[in-house]
C-alpha positions in Angstrom: -9.2 -12.2 -0.6 -6.5 -9.7 -1.4 -6.6 -5.9 -1.3 -4.2 -3.6 -3.1 -4.1 0.0 -2.2 -5.4 2.3 -4.9 -2.0 3.9 -5.6 -0.6 2.6 -8.9 2.6 4.7 -8.8 3.5 3.0 -5.5 2.3 -0.5 -6.2 4.0 -0.6 -9.6 7.3 0.4 -7.9 6.8 -2.5 -5.4 6.3 -5.0 -8.2 9.4 -3.8 -10.1 11.4 -3.9 -6.9 10.2 -7.5 -6.4 11.6 -8.2 -9.9 14.9 -6.6 -9.1 14.2 -3.6 -11.4 14.4 0.1 -10.6 11.1 1.1 -9.1 11.4 4.5 -10.7 12.0 3.1 -14.2 9.8 4.4 -17.0 11.1 1.9 -19.5 8.2 0.2 -21.3 9.6 -3.3 -20.8 10.0 -2.7 -17.0 6.5 -1.3 -16.7 5.1 -4.3 -18.6 7.0 -6.7 -16.4 5.7 -5.0 -13.2 2.2 -5.0 -14.6 2.6 -8.7 -15.3 3.0 -9.4 -11.6 -0.5 -8.0 -11.0 -2.0 -9.8 -14.0 -0.9 -13.1 -12.4 -2.6 -12.3 -9.1 -5.6 -10.4 -10.4 -8.0 -13.3 -10.0 -7.4 -13.3 -6.3 -7.6 -9.5 -5.8 -11.0 -8.6 -4.4 -10.6 -4.8 -3.9 -8.4 -1.9 -4.8 -8.9 0.4 -1.8 -6.9 2.9 0.1 -9.3 3.1 3.1 -11.8 0.3 3.5 -9.0 -2.3 3.8 -8.3 -1.1 7.4 -11.6 -2.5 8.6 -11.5 -5.4 6.2 -8.2 -6.6 7.7 -9.4 -6.0 11.3 -12.6 -8.0 10.7 -10.9 -10.8 8.8 -12.7 -9.9 5.6 -9.3 -9.7 3.7 -6.5 -12.0 4.3 -3.7 -9.8 2.9 -3.2 -6.3 1.6 -0.5 -4.1 0.2 -0.9 -1.3 2.6 0.6 1.6 4.4 2.2 0.9 7.8 0.0 3.3 9.8 -3.2 1.8 8.3 -2.1 -1.8 9.0 -1.2 -0.9 12.6 -4.6 0.7 13.0 -6.2 -2.5 11.7 -4.1 -4.5 14.1 -5.3 -2.3 17.0 -9.0 -2.5 15.9 -8.8 -6.3 15.7 -7.2 -6.4 19.2 -9.9 -4.0 20.6 -12.7 -6.1 19.0 -11.2 -9.3 20.5 -12.4 -11.1 17.4 -9.6 -13.6 17.1 -8.2 -11.9 14.0 -4.4 -11.4 14.1 -3.0 -8.6 11.9 0.7 -8.4 11.2 2.8 -5.8 9.4 5.5 -7.4 7.3 8.1 -6.0 4.9 9.1 -8.2 2.0 12.6 -9.7 2.0 13.2 -7.8 -1.2 12.6 -4.6 0.8 10.2 -1.7 0.1 10.2 2.0 -0.3 10.4 4.6 2.5 7.7 7.2 2.9 7.3 10.4 4.7 4.4 12.7 5.6 4.9 16.4 5.6 3.2 19.6 6.3 3.3 22.1 3.5 2.2 25.6 2.9 1.0 26.4 -0.7 3.0 29.1 -2.4 -0.1 31.2 -2.9 -1.5 30.7 0.7 -3.3 33.8 2.0 -2.6 33.2 5.7 1.0 32.2 5.8 1.7 33.4 9.4 -1.3 31.4 10.6 -0.1 28.3 8.7 3.3 28.6 10.3 1.7 29.0 13.8 -0.4 25.9 13.2 2.6 23.8 12.0 4.6 25.0 15.0 1.8 24.0 17.3 1.5 20.6 15.7 5.2 20.0 16.0 5.3 20.6 19.8 6.7 17.4 21.3 3.6 16.8 23.5 1.2 17.5 20.6 2.9 15.5 17.8 3.3 12.6 20.2 -0.4 12.4 20.6 -0.7 12.1 16.8 2.0 9.4 16.8 0.3 7.5 19.6 -3.0 7.6 17.7 -2.0 6.7 14.2 1.3 4.9 15.1 3.4 6.6 12.5 6.7 8.2 13.1 7.2 12.0 13.4 10.2 14.3 12.9 10.5 15.6 16.4 13.0 13.6 18.5 12.0 15.5 21.6 8.5 13.9 21.3 9.8 10.4 22.1 9.4 10.9 25.9 5.6 11.4 25.3 5.2 8.4 22.9 3.8 5.2 24.3 6.4 2.5 24.8 4.5 0.0 22.6 4.5 2.5 19.7 8.2 3.1 20.0 9.0 -0.6 19.6 
């Protein structure tokens, strides 16, 4: 079966991109067209999940998912570690997709701003952020960390 991440603002943009429409459009007709894509495939969609699909892909319980790169790469590694014969691949549609970025933010009303900055500075040390990148296999914003990142992850 199919899984779709539970992130309608992202999945609707993907559908509209597929149709050649602006993924940020708020026009009623564009939103209806994007929704129509999901109406057509709804009989085949088993779950709308933003977390369980990692194991479902790794175990072969789902055959395809709209998902986030880091999650799909985790599923790929879990399947490989389990040696269960399941092959997980991460593919980008020929129509393209949207870029993402993670960030570290300090709320405007934070009470411990200095500590928050110290924590972020620690996390962004090349050798520390590289460990995170190696574990979750998502990019980070510190170029100096590349010498600490596993070669397989850099590919």
